[in-house]
C-alpha positions in Angstrom: 64.0 -16.6 60.9 62.1 -14.2 58.7 59.9 -16.0 56.2 58.4 -14.4 53.2 54.7 -14.6 52.4 55.3 -16.8 49.4 57.2 -19.3 51.5 54.4 -19.3 54.0 51.9 -19.9 51.2 53.9 -22.9 50.0 54.2 -24.3 53.5 50.5 -23.9 54.1 49.7 -25.6 50.8 52.0 -28.5 51.6 50.2 -28.9 55.0 46.7 -28.8 53.5 47.6 -31.2 50.6 49.2 -33.6 53.0 46.1 -33.6 55.2 43.9 -34.1 52.1 45.9 -36.7 50.2 48.5 -38.0 52.6 51.4 -37.3 50.3 52.7 -34.4 48.4 54.9 -33.9 45.3 55.9 -30.8 43.5 53.4 -31.5 40.8 50.6 -31.4 43.4 51.7 -28.0 44.4 51.8 -26.8 40.8 48.1 -28.0 40.4 47.0 -26.5 43.7 48.7 -23.1 43.4 48.7 -22.7 39.6 52.4 -21.9 39.4 54.8 -23.2 36.9 56.9 -26.4 37.5 60.2 -24.4 37.4 58.8 -21.9 40.0 57.7 -24.6 42.4 61.0 -26.4 41.9 63.0 -23.3 42.9 60.7 -22.7 45.9 61.1 -26.3 47.1 64.9 -26.0 46.8 64.9 -22.9 48.9 62.5 -24.4 51.5 64.7 -27.5 51.7 67.9 -25.4 52.1 66.2 -23.4 54.9 65.2 -26.6 56.7 61.4 -26.2 56.2 60.9 -29.4 54.1 62.5 -32.7 53.2 62.2 -34.7 50.1 62.6 -38.4 50.0 64.1 -40.5 47.2 60.6 -40.7 45.4 60.3 -36.9 45.6 57.6 -36.9 48.2 57.7 -33.7 50.3 57.4 -33.6 54.0 57.3 -30.6 56.4 60.1 -30.5 59.0 58.9 -29.7 62.5 59.9 -26.0 61.9 58.1 -26.0 58.6 55.0 -27.6 60.1 55.0 -25.0 62.9 55.0 -22.1 60.3 52.4 -23.8 58.2 50.1 -24.4 61.1 50.5 -20.8 62.3 49.7 -19.4 58.9 46.7 -21.7 58.4 45.3 -20.9 61.9 45.6 -17.2 61.1 43.8 -17.8 57.8 41.0 -19.7 59.4 40.5 -17.1 62.1 40.5 -14.2 59.7 38.2 -15.9 57.2 35.7 -16.8 59.9 35.8 -13.3 61.4 35.3 -11.6 58.0 32.4 -13.9 57.0 30.8 -13.4 60.5 30.9 -9.7 59.9 29.2 -9.8 56.5 32.0 -10.2 53.9 31.1 -12.8 51.2 33.2 -16.0 51.3 35.1 -15.4 48.1 36.3 -12.0 49.2 36.9 -13.2 52.8 39.1 -16.0 51.5 41.2 -13.7 49.3 41.5 -11.0 52.0 42.3 -13.5 54.7 45.1 -14.9 52.5 46.6 -11.4 52.3 46.1 -10.4 55.9 47.5 -13.6 57.4 51.0 -12.5 56.3 51.0 -8.8 57.3 49.1 -8.4 60.5 51.2 -7.9 63.7 50.8 -10.4 66.4 49.2 -7.7 68.6 46.5 -7.0 65.9 45.9 -10.6 65.3 45.4 -11.4 69.0 42.9 -8.5 69.1 41.0 -10.0 66.1 41.0 -13.4 67.8 39.4 -11.8 70.9 36.8 -10.1 68.7 36.2 -13.4 66.9 35.7 -15.2 70.2 38.6 -17.6 69.7 
């Protein structure tokens, strides 16, 4: 399944919020990502329809195994790229922003090469 960068960002955010707070609702995503409530609502509906998340009766969001796998992959890429950029002299703010962009567009081949260079 081809997943857009925005969906990957939502899944990564859900993963990180669930690790941080233990439970996630749409309003938490609004606060974390700075998007409007309607935008997050539409995104959650699409993620639910694509089998990436579930919502319980109290509107708590959980990643499905497929959604969790995507979120972990994206987060791992982000961490590796961020660490590699900082290690090579990029300031943390720029490295965070650049890693967020790069995590979505790099081929697997290029990412594996960066992992090797980063010693991971």
